[in-house]
PALUMRO-866648 format. One record per residue (C-alpha): residue in one letter; z, x, y; residue number from 1. Coordinates in steps of 0.1 Angstrom, whole numbers, plus 5000, padded with zeros to 4 digits. Layout:
BEGIN
+------+------+------+------+-------+
! rose !   c3 !   c1 !   c2 ! kolro !
+------+------+------+------+-------+
!    A !    Z !    X !    Y !   NUM !
...
+------+------+------+------+-------+
This chain:
BEGIN
+------+------+------+------+-------+
! rose !   c3 !   c1 !   c2 ! kolro !
+------+------+------+------+-------+
!    X ! 9176 ! 2033 ! 2844 !     1 !
!    X ! 9160 ! 2026 ! 2878 !     2 !
!    X ! 9132 ! 2051 ! 2870 !     3 !
!    X ! 9125 ! 2034 ! 2836 !     4 !
!    X ! 9123 ! 2000 ! 2853 !     5 !
!    X ! 9099 ! 2013 ! 2879 !     6 !
!    X ! 9078 ! 2029 ! 2852 !     7 !
!    X ! 9077 ! 1997 ! 2833 !     8 !
!    X ! 9067 ! 1977 ! 2864 !     9 !
!    X ! 9039 ! 2002 ! 2871 !    10 !
!    X ! 9026 ! 1999 ! 2836 !    11 !
!    X ! 9026 ! 1962 ! 2836 !    12 !
!    X ! 9009 ! 1960 ! 2870 !    13 !
!    X ! 8983 ! 1986 ! 2859 !    14 !
!    X ! 8974 ! 1965 ! 2829 !    15 !
!    X ! 8972 ! 1934 ! 2850 !    16 !
!    X ! 8949 ! 1951 ! 2876 !    17 !
!    X ! 8926 ! 1968 ! 2851 !    18 !
!    X ! 8926 ! 1939 ! 2826 !    19 !
!    X ! 8913 ! 1913 ! 2851 !    20 !
!    X ! 8876 ! 1919 ! 2847 !    21 !
!    X ! 8875 ! 1910 ! 2809 !    22 !
!    X ! 8897 ! 1880 ! 2816 !    23 !
!    X ! 8873 ! 1868 ! 2844 !    24 !
!    X ! 8843 ! 1874 ! 2821 !    25 !
!    X ! 8859 ! 1855 ! 2793 !    26 !
!    X ! 8868 ! 1826 ! 2816 !    27 !
!    X ! 8833 ! 1823 ! 2829 !    28 !
!    X ! 8820 ! 1823 ! 2793 !    29 !
!    X ! 8843 ! 1795 ! 2784 !    30 !
!    X ! 8832 ! 1773 ! 2813 !    31 !
!    X ! 8795 ! 1778 ! 2804 !    32 !
!    X ! 8800 ! 1765 ! 2769 !    33 !
!    X ! 8808 ! 1729 ! 2779 !    34 !
!    X ! 8789 ! 1705 ! 2758 !    35 !
!    X ! 8765 ! 1680 ! 2775 !    36 !
!    X ! 8772 ! 1643 ! 2772 !    37 !
!    X ! 8754 ! 1629 ! 2742 !    38 !
!    X ! 8726 ! 1605 ! 2749 !    39 !
!    X ! 8743 ! 1579 ! 2727 !    40 !
!    X ! 8776 ! 1579 ! 2746 !    41 !
!    X ! 8767 ! 1549 ! 2767 !    42 !
!    X ! 8759 ! 1529 ! 2736 !    43 !
!    X ! 8790 ! 1541 ! 2718 !    44 !
!    X ! 8812 ! 1529 ! 2745 !    45 !
!    X ! 8795 ! 1495 ! 2744 !    46 !
!    X ! 8799 ! 1494 ! 2706 !    47 !
!    X ! 8837 ! 1499 ! 2709 !    48 !
!    X ! 8840 ! 1474 ! 2737 !    49 !
!    X ! 8821 ! 1447 ! 2719 !    50 !
!    X ! 8841 ! 1454 ! 2686 !    51 !
!    X ! 8873 ! 1449 ! 2706 !    52 !
!    X ! 8860 ! 1416 ! 2719 !    53 !
!    X ! 8848 ! 1404 ! 2685 !    54 !
!    X ! 8880 ! 1415 ! 2667 !    55 !
!    X ! 8908 ! 1411 ! 2694 !    56 !
!    X ! 8936 ! 1415 ! 2669 !    57 !
!    X ! 8923 ! 1448 ! 2655 !    58 !
!    X ! 8925 ! 1484 ! 2667 !    59 !
!    X ! 8896 ! 1508 ! 2666 !    60 !
!    X ! 8911 ! 1538 ! 2648 !    61 !
!    X ! 8880 ! 1559 ! 2642 !    62 !
!    X ! 8845 ! 1562 ! 2655 !    63 !
!    X ! 8813 ! 1578 ! 2642 !    64 !
!    X ! 8777 ! 1579 ! 2656 !    65 !
!    X ! 8755 ! 1574 ! 2625 !    66 !
!    X ! 8722 ! 1579 ! 2642 !    67 !
!    X ! 8693 ! 1566 ! 2662 !    68 !
!    X ! 8662 ! 1550 ! 2647 !    69 !
!    X ! 8630 ! 1540 ! 2665 !    70 !
!    X ! 8621 ! 1504 ! 2657 !    71 !
!    X ! 8589 ! 1503 ! 2677 !    72 !
!    X ! 8571 ! 1520 ! 2705 !    73 !
!    X ! 8595 ! 1504 ! 2730 !    74 !
!    X ! 8627 ! 1498 ! 2711 !    75 !
!    X ! 8653 ! 1520 ! 2694 !    76 !
!    X ! 8685 ! 1513 ! 2675 !    77 !
!    X ! 8717 ! 1532 ! 2677 !    78 !
!    X ! 8741 ! 1528 ! 2648 !    79 !
!    X ! 8778 ! 1534 ! 2649 !    80 !
!    X ! 8805 ! 1531 ! 2623 !    81 !
!    X ! 8840 ! 1521 ! 2635 !    82 !
!    X ! 8871 ! 1520 ! 2614 !    83 !
!    X ! 8892 ! 1490 ! 2623 !    84 !
!    X ! 8929 ! 1481 ! 2615 !    85 !
!    X ! 8948 ! 1449 ! 2619 !    86 !
!    X ! 8981 ! 1437 ! 2605 !    87 !
!    X ! 8965 ! 1426 ! 2572 !    88 !
!    X ! 8940 ! 1453 ! 2563 !    89 !
!    X ! 8916 ! 1481 ! 2574 !    90 !
!    X ! 8879 ! 1478 ! 2573 !    91 !
!    X ! 8847 ! 1495 ! 2583 !    92 !
!    X ! 8825 ! 1480 ! 2609 !    93 !
!    X ! 8789 ! 1490 ! 2615 !    94 !
!    X ! 8776 ! 1482 ! 2650 !    95 !
!    X ! 8738 ! 1481 ! 2655 !    96 !
!    X ! 8727 ! 1483 ! 2691 !    97 !
!    X ! 8690 ! 1476 ! 2699 !    98 !
!    X ! 8677 ! 1486 ! 2733 !    99 !
!    X ! 8645 ! 1492 ! 2753 !   100 !
!    X ! 8637 ! 1529 ! 2754 !   101 !
!    X ! 8619 ! 1527 ! 2787 !   102 !
!    X ! 8644 ! 1509 ! 2809 !   103 !
!    X ! 8676 ! 1513 ! 2787 !   104 !
!    X ! 8683 ! 1476 ! 2787 !   105 !
!    X ! 8702 ! 1460 ! 2758 !   106 !
!    X ! 8682 ! 1439 ! 2735 !   107 !
!    X ! 8709 ! 1429 ! 2710 !   108 !
!    X ! 8740 ! 1438 ! 2691 !   109 !
!    X ! 8748 ! 1430 ! 2655 !   110 !
!    X ! 8779 ! 1437 ! 2634 !   111 !
!    X ! 8784 ! 1443 ! 2597 !   112 !
!    X ! 8818 ! 1446 ! 2580 !   113 !
!    X ! 8823 ! 1469 ! 2551 !   114 !
!    X ! 8852 ! 1479 ! 2529 !   115 !
!    X ! 8843 ! 1516 ! 2531 !   116 !
+------+------+------+------+-------+
């Protein structure tokens, strides 16, 4: 019984020693696949914050970046669709954020409710 236990311990330790290289390689591959922060994340956070201010009795239950559109040589618009819920109903809320492309300063925010 003691010999069997020692043999089992040896086999387990051998697997651990010889199997570390692939595990280390796999771990390094995983860390290199981290996604960069999207360029719209700053504006998405602002969209959620402003929606919470405008609709204080509602919860933001979903969020989607619709896209960016250039309005002129100096201004762009980020569009987000939020799904909101309050005690009475759920509704969609488009948030349009216009900003200066050069200095990243906010030019304006508009909201549009939708039932879808």
